[in-house]
DOLOGU-83946 format. One record per residue (C-alpha): residue number from 1; residue in one letter; chain; x, y, z. Coordinates in steps of 0.2 Angstrom, whole numbers. Layout:
N
{k NUM r a c A px X py Y pz Z}
...
This chain:
279
{k 1 r m c A px 0 py 0 pz 0}
{k 2 r n c A px 6 py 17 pz -5}
{k 3 r q c A px 10 py 26 pz 10}
{k 4 r f c A px 10 py 44 pz 4}
{k 5 r k c A px -6 py 40 pz -7}
{k 6 r l c A px -15 py 34 pz 9}
{k 7 r q c A px -9 py 49 pz 19}
{k 8 r s c A px -16 py 62 pz 7}
{k 9 r m c A px -33 py 51 pz 6}
{k 10 r l c A px -34 py 51 pz 25}
{k 11 r r c A px -32 py 70 pz 26}
{k 12 r d c A px -46 py 72 pz 14}
{k 13 r f c A px -56 py 60 pz 23}
{k 14 r f c A px -54 py 70 pz 39}
{k 15 r k c A px -57 py 86 pz 31}
{k 16 r e c A px -74 py 79 pz 25}
{k 17 r d c A px -79 py 73 pz 42}
{k 18 r i c A px -71 py 86 pz 54}
{k 19 r g c A px -71 py 102 pz 42}
{k 20 r d c A px -65 py 117 pz 54}
{k 21 r r c A px -68 py 108 pz 71}
{k 22 r d c A px -76 py 94 pz 81}
{k 23 r l c A px -89 py 105 pz 90}
{k 24 r t c A px -94 py 91 pz 101}
{k 25 r s c A px -77 py 85 pz 107}
{k 26 r e c A px -69 py 103 pz 109}
{k 27 r a c A px -86 py 107 pz 119}
{k 28 r l c A px -84 py 92 pz 131}
{k 29 r f c A px -65 py 90 pz 134}
{k 30 r d c A px -50 py 102 pz 137}
{k 31 r k c A px -37 py 101 pz 123}
{k 32 r d c A px -25 py 91 pz 134}
{k 33 r a c A px -36 py 78 pz 142}
{k 34 r l c A px -30 py 62 pz 138}
{k 35 r g c A px -38 py 45 pz 135}
{k 36 r s c A px -38 py 28 pz 128}
{k 37 r g c A px -49 py 17 pz 117}
{k 38 r l c A px -52 py 0 pz 111}
{k 39 r f c A px -57 py -6 pz 94}
{k 40 r i c A px -65 py -23 pz 96}
{k 41 r a c A px -74 py -35 pz 85}
{k 42 r k c A px -92 py -36 pz 86}
{k 43 r e c A px -94 py -52 pz 75}
{k 44 r n c A px -80 py -64 pz 66}
{k 45 r g c A px -71 py -60 pz 50}
{k 46 r i c A px -55 py -56 pz 43}
{k 47 r f c A px -46 py -39 pz 50}
{k 48 r v c A px -39 py -27 pz 37}
{k 49 r g c A px -33 py -8 pz 44}
{k 50 r e c A px -17 py -10 pz 53}
{k 51 r t c A px -8 py 3 pz 42}
{k 52 r i c A px -24 py 14 pz 43}
{k 53 r l c A px -24 py 15 pz 62}
{k 54 r n c A px -7 py 20 pz 64}
{k 55 r e c A px -7 py 33 pz 49}
{k 56 r a c A px -24 py 40 pz 53}
{k 57 r f c A px -20 py 44 pz 72}
{k 58 r n c A px -3 py 49 pz 68}
{k 59 r l c A px -9 py 62 pz 56}
{k 60 r m c A px -20 py 69 pz 70}
{k 61 r d c A px -8 py 69 pz 83}
{k 62 r p c A px 11 py 61 pz 82}
{k 63 r g c A px 8 py 60 pz 101}
{k 64 r t c A px -5 py 47 pz 99}
{k 65 r s c A px 0 py 28 pz 103}
{k 66 r v c A px -8 py 13 pz 93}
{k 67 r t c A px -5 py -5 pz 100}
{k 68 r l c A px -11 py -17 pz 88}
{k 69 r n c A px -17 py -35 pz 93}
{k 70 r k c A px -21 py -41 pz 75}
{k 71 r k c A px -13 py -39 pz 58}
{k 72 r d c A px -21 py -38 pz 40}
{k 73 r g c A px -28 py -54 pz 36}
{k 74 r e c A px -30 py -62 pz 52}
{k 75 r l c A px -46 py -69 pz 59}
{k 76 r i c A px -55 py -59 pz 71}
{k 77 r e c A px -69 py -66 pz 84}
{k 78 r k c A px -82 py -57 pz 92}
{k 79 r g c A px -75 py -48 pz 108}
{k 80 r e c A px -58 py -48 pz 104}
{k 81 r t c A px -49 py -33 pz 106}
{k 82 r i c A px -40 py -27 pz 88}
{k 83 r a c A px -32 py -13 pz 94}
{k 84 r t c A px -30 py 1 pz 107}
{k 85 r v c A px -26 py 19 pz 105}
{k 86 r h c A px -19 py 32 pz 119}
{k 87 r g c A px -18 py 51 pz 117}
{k 88 r k c A px -29 py 65 pz 117}
{k 89 r m c A px -47 py 63 pz 119}
{k 90 r r c A px -51 py 76 pz 105}
{k 91 r v c A px -40 py 67 pz 93}
{k 92 r l c A px -48 py 50 pz 99}
{k 93 r l c A px -66 py 55 pz 97}
{k 94 r s c A px -64 py 66 pz 82}
{k 95 r g c A px -54 py 53 pz 72}
{k 96 r e c A px -63 py 39 pz 77}
{k 97 r r c A px -78 py 38 pz 64}
{k 98 r v c A px -67 py 39 pz 49}
{k 99 r v c A px -56 py 26 pz 54}
{k 100 r l c A px -70 py 15 pz 59}
{k 101 r n c A px -78 py 17 pz 42}
{k 102 r l c A px -63 py 12 pz 34}
{k 103 r l c A px -59 py -3 pz 45}
{k 104 r q c A px -78 py -10 pz 45}
{k 105 r r c A px -78 py -8 pz 25}
{k 106 r l c A px -61 py -16 pz 21}
{k 107 r s c A px -64 py -29 pz 34}
{k 108 r g c A px -79 py -34 pz 26}
{k 109 r i c A px -72 py -35 pz 9}
{k 110 r a c A px -59 py -47 pz 15}
{k 111 r t c A px -71 py -57 pz 25}
{k 112 r l c A px -82 py -59 pz 10}
{k 113 r t c A px -67 py -63 pz 0}
{k 114 r r c A px -60 py -76 pz 10}
{k 115 r k c A px -78 py -85 pz 10}
{k 116 r a c A px -76 py -84 pz -8}
{k 117 r v c A px -59 py -92 pz -9}
{k 118 r d c A px -65 py -106 pz 4}
{k 119 r l c A px -80 py -110 pz -6}
{k 120 r l c A px -70 py -112 pz -21}
{k 121 r d c A px -57 py -122 pz -12}
{k 122 r s c A px -45 py -124 pz -27}
{k 123 r d c A px -25 py -124 pz -27}
{k 124 r t c A px -25 py -120 pz -46}
{k 125 r t c A px -38 py -106 pz -47}
{k 126 r k c A px -37 py -90 pz -39}
{k 127 r i c A px -49 py -79 pz -35}
{k 128 r c c A px -47 py -59 pz -42}
{k 129 r d c A px -56 py -43 pz -40}
{k 130 r t c A px -63 py -32 pz -53}
{k 131 r r c A px -63 py -13 pz -56}
{k 132 r k c A px -81 py -12 pz -47}
{k 133 r t c A px -74 py -3 pz -32}
{k 134 r t c A px -78 py 12 pz -23}
{k 135 r p c A px -73 py 28 pz -31}
{k 136 r g c A px -59 py 35 pz -22}
{k 137 r l c A px -56 py 18 pz -11}
{k 138 r r c A px -49 py 7 pz -24}
{k 139 r m c A px -32 py 6 pz -17}
{k 140 r l c A px -39 py 1 pz -1}
{k 141 r e c A px -52 py -10 pz -6}
{k 142 r k c A px -40 py -20 pz -18}
{k 143 r h c A px -28 py -22 pz -3}
{k 144 r a c A px -42 py -30 pz 7}
{k 145 r v c A px -46 py -42 pz -7}
{k 146 r v c A px -27 py -48 pz -5}
{k 147 r c c A px -29 py -48 pz 14}
{k 148 r g c A px -44 py -59 pz 11}
{k 149 r g c A px -33 py -73 pz 2}
{k 150 r g c A px -38 py -65 pz -16}
{k 151 r s c A px -29 py -58 pz -30}
{k 152 r n c A px -29 py -41 pz -40}
{k 153 r h c A px -34 py -39 pz -57}
{k 154 r r c A px -29 py -23 pz -65}
{k 155 r y c A px -30 py -8 pz -56}
{k 156 r g c A px -37 py 3 pz -69}
{k 157 r l c A px -38 py 7 pz -87}
{k 158 r y c A px -19 py 13 pz -88}
{k 159 r d c A px -10 py -4 pz -83}
{k 160 r g c A px -18 py -17 pz -94}
{k 161 r v c A px -29 py -19 pz -110}
{k 162 r m c A px -45 py -27 pz -109}
{k 163 r i c A px -54 py -30 pz -126}
{k 164 r k c A px -74 py -32 pz -123}
{k 165 r d c A px -87 py -34 pz -134}
{k 166 r n c A px -90 py -15 pz -138}
{k 167 r h c A px -72 py -13 pz -142}
{k 168 r i c A px -72 py -28 pz -154}
{k 169 r e c A px -89 py -21 pz -162}
{k 170 r f c A px -80 py -5 pz -166}
{k 171 r a c A px -62 py -12 pz -172}
{k 172 r g c A px -73 py -24 pz -182}
{k 173 r s c A px -65 py -41 pz -176}
{k 174 r i c A px -55 py -47 pz -162}
{k 175 r t c A px -41 py -49 pz -172}
{k 176 r e c A px -41 py -31 pz -180}
{k 177 r a c A px -44 py -25 pz -161}
{k 178 r v c A px -28 py -36 pz -154}
{k 179 r h c A px -17 py -30 pz -168}
{k 180 r r c A px -22 py -11 pz -164}
{k 181 r a c A px -18 py -12 pz -147}
{k 182 r r c A px -2 py -21 pz -149}
{k 183 r q c A px 4 py -7 pz -161}
{k 184 r h c A px 0 py 6 pz -147}
{k 185 r i c A px 6 py -1 pz -131}
{k 186 r g c A px 23 py -7 pz -124}
{k 187 r h c A px 30 py -23 pz -123}
{k 188 r m c A px 26 py -24 pz -105}
{k 189 r v c A px 9 py -22 pz -104}
{k 190 r k c A px -4 py -38 pz -109}
{k 191 r i c A px -19 py -40 pz -118}
{k 192 r e c A px -34 py -48 pz -112}
{k 193 r v c A px -49 py -52 pz -124}
{k 194 r e c A px -67 py -56 pz -118}
{k 195 r t c A px -74 py -70 pz -128}
{k 196 r e c A px -92 py -78 pz -127}
{k 197 r t c A px -89 py -93 pz -141}
{k 198 r k c A px -77 py -106 pz -146}
{k 199 r e c A px -74 py -98 pz -162}
{k 200 r q c A px -70 py -81 pz -153}
{k 201 r v c A px -57 py -90 pz -141}
{k 202 r i c A px -49 py -98 pz -156}
{k 203 r e c A px -49 py -81 pz -163}
{k 204 r a c A px -41 py -72 pz -147}
{k 205 r v c A px -28 py -86 pz -147}
{k 206 r n c A px -23 py -84 pz -166}
{k 207 r a c A px -22 py -65 pz -163}
{k 208 r g c A px -9 py -66 pz -149}
{k 209 r a c A px -19 py -62 pz -133}
{k 210 r d c A px -11 py -64 pz -117}
{k 211 r i c A px -26 py -66 pz -109}
{k 212 r i c A px -43 py -76 pz -112}
{k 213 r m c A px -58 py -71 pz -103}
{k 214 r f c A px -73 py -83 pz -103}
{k 215 r d c A px -88 py -70 pz -102}
{k 216 r n c A px -104 py -77 pz -94}
{k 217 r r c A px -100 py -94 pz -98}
{k 218 r t c A px -106 py -110 pz -88}
{k 219 r p c A px -93 py -122 pz -80}
{k 220 r e c A px -98 py -134 pz -95}
{k 221 r e c A px -95 py -122 pz -109}
{k 222 r i c A px -79 py -116 pz -101}
{k 223 r q c A px -72 py -135 pz -101}
{k 224 r e c A px -78 py -135 pz -120}
{k 225 r f c A px -67 py -120 pz -124}
{k 226 r i c A px -52 py -121 pz -111}
{k 227 r p c A px -44 py -136 pz -123}
{k 228 r y c A px -41 py -123 pz -137}
{k 229 r v c A px -31 py -111 pz -125}
{k 230 r p c A px -11 py -115 pz -126}
{k 231 r d c A px -4 py -117 pz -109}
{k 232 r g c A px 6 py -101 pz -111}
{k 233 r i c A px -10 py -90 pz -111}
{k 234 r v c A px -18 py -86 pz -95}
{k 235 r t c A px -38 py -89 pz -93}
{k 236 r e c A px -51 py -82 pz -83}
{k 237 r a c A px -69 py -83 pz -79}
{k 238 r s c A px -81 py -69 pz -76}
{k 239 r g c A px -99 py -64 pz -76}
{k 240 r g c A px -114 py -72 pz -68}
{k 241 r i c A px -103 py -82 pz -54}
{k 242 r t c A px -111 py -81 pz -37}
{k 243 r l c A px -107 py -88 pz -20}
{k 244 r e c A px -120 py -102 pz -23}
{k 245 r n c A px -113 py -106 pz -40}
{k 246 r l c A px -94 py -103 pz -36}
{k 247 r a c A px -90 py -122 pz -33}
{k 248 r g c A px -96 py -127 pz -48}
{k 249 r f c A px -81 py -118 pz -57}
{k 250 r r c A px -67 py -127 pz -46}
{k 251 r n c A px -63 py -140 pz -59}
{k 252 r t c A px -64 py -130 pz -76}
{k 253 r g c A px -46 py -127 pz -76}
{k 254 r v c A px -47 py -108 pz -78}
{k 255 r d c A px -32 py -98 pz -69}
{k 256 r y c A px -42 py -84 pz -62}
{k 257 r i c A px -61 py -80 pz -57}
{k 258 r s c A px -66 py -62 pz -57}
{k 259 r l c A px -80 py -57 pz -44}
{k 260 r g c A px -87 py -40 pz -44}
{k 261 r f c A px -97 py -44 pz -29}
{k 262 r i c A px -81 py -46 pz -17}
{k 263 r t c A px -80 py -26 pz -17}
{k 264 r h c A px -96 py -19 pz -23}
{k 265 r s c A px -107 py -30 pz -12}
{k 266 r a c A px -98 py -33 pz 3}
{k 267 r r c A px -105 py -29 pz 20}
{k 268 r s c A px -97 py -19 pz 32}
{k 269 r l c A px -90 py -29 pz 47}
{k 270 r d c A px -95 py -24 pz 64}
{k 271 r i c A px -82 py -15 pz 74}
{k 272 r s c A px -85 py -4 pz 88}
{k 273 r f c A px -74 py 9 pz 97}
{k 274 r n c A px -76 py 13 pz 116}
{k 275 r v c A px -65 py 25 pz 125}
{k 276 r g c A px -61 py 29 pz 144}
{k 277 r m c A px -53 py 46 pz 151}
{k 278 r k c A px -36 py 45 pz 159}
{k 279 r k c A px -41 py 53 pz 177}
């Protein structure tokens, strides 16, 4: 995770929530009043947020100390203390909501990703994410996917070519689309082609695609198409795959299964923050 980018994000999040000042905390606590707070798991799941905890409170006041009991990717159980923070009460309470929102959101994504990985139960096929992330939170949400045992797909439109049906329609054919893309990009950039039929798979292979995606195909269709893909080409299944039918893709032979719902539909994990003043 890029530390400088994270710090910039956190500053923006605090500006949005705190604005000019925290009226409630300033009214109730002297600026030097000290206290401590506990982040407590209210349900079982996978924790994500150790870097956020450290960076967020340090940004608000370098004198704040954070003691972590859990690392990213570790299981947390209901009632467990995830972390303890010590510092000024105004800092702890002003930063509480931003930190909690992020911890809950990211831990929810990691928990859902782990559930998908466990349901697939494969040593050869990996679960990966998509670009269906919350605007502004992609770096964090993709980090959460990895913490849950998944892999990352491309980060954006800038780091990989994915030729979809609309691109193919505009270019006239898969062959022409791959040719144009290959002329435009550098040799380090890979090209993925979305396919729906056996004929499209064969055309994409012959055109020199680096990755073949089987789009909205059943496990049976993927098993029919995959023998036409040489071993040197990466394969991916995507579209129409849910927790309910995921296990059916276990033996299809694909290298990756990309799931949009592990980011766009993840439920936030329940985590609370309780403080106490130092007398």
